[in-house]
C-alpha positions as CSV (number, residue, x, y, z in Angstrom):
1,X,-7.9,-2.7,6.7
2,X,-7.7,-4.3,3.3
3,X,-4.9,-1.9,2.4
4,X,-2.9,-3.0,5.4
5,X,-3.3,-6.6,4.4
6,X,-2.4,-5.9,0.9
7,X,0.9,-4.1,1.6
8,X,2.7,-7.0,3.5
9,X,1.6,-9.3,0.7
10,X,3.1,-7.2,-2.0
11,X,6.1,-6.6,0.2
12,X,6.7,-10.4,0.5
13,X,6.5,-11.1,-3.3
14,X,8.7,-8.4,-4.9
15,X,11.5,-8.8,-2.3
16,X,12.9,-12.1,-3.5
17,X,12.3,-11.1,-7.1
18,X,14.1,-7.8,-6.8
19,X,16.9,-9.7,-4.9
20,X,17.2,-12.0,-7.9
21,X,17.2,-9.1,-10.3
22,X,19.8,-7.3,-8.2
23,X,22.2,-10.3,-8.1
24,X,21.6,-11.0,-11.8
25,X,22.4,-7.3,-12.5
26,X,25.6,-7.7,-10.5
27,X,26.5,-10.8,-12.4
28,X,25.9,-9.2,-15.8
29,X,27.7,-6.0,-14.9
30,X,30.7,-8.1,-13.7
31,X,30.7,-10.2,-16.9
32,X,30.4,-7.0,-19.0
33,X,33.1,-5.1,-17.1
34,X,35.6,-8.0,-16.9
35,X,36.6,-7.9,-20.6
36,X,36.8,-4.1,-20.6
37,X,39.4,-4.1,-17.8
């Protein structure tokens, strides 16, 4: 039971964080690739 309760909690937190990291990665890669093109 505690495990089941723990999983949704950990799922809720990393999602927005990983989303931010993903968009930040896209932004950085875009900025880095732009001068190279």
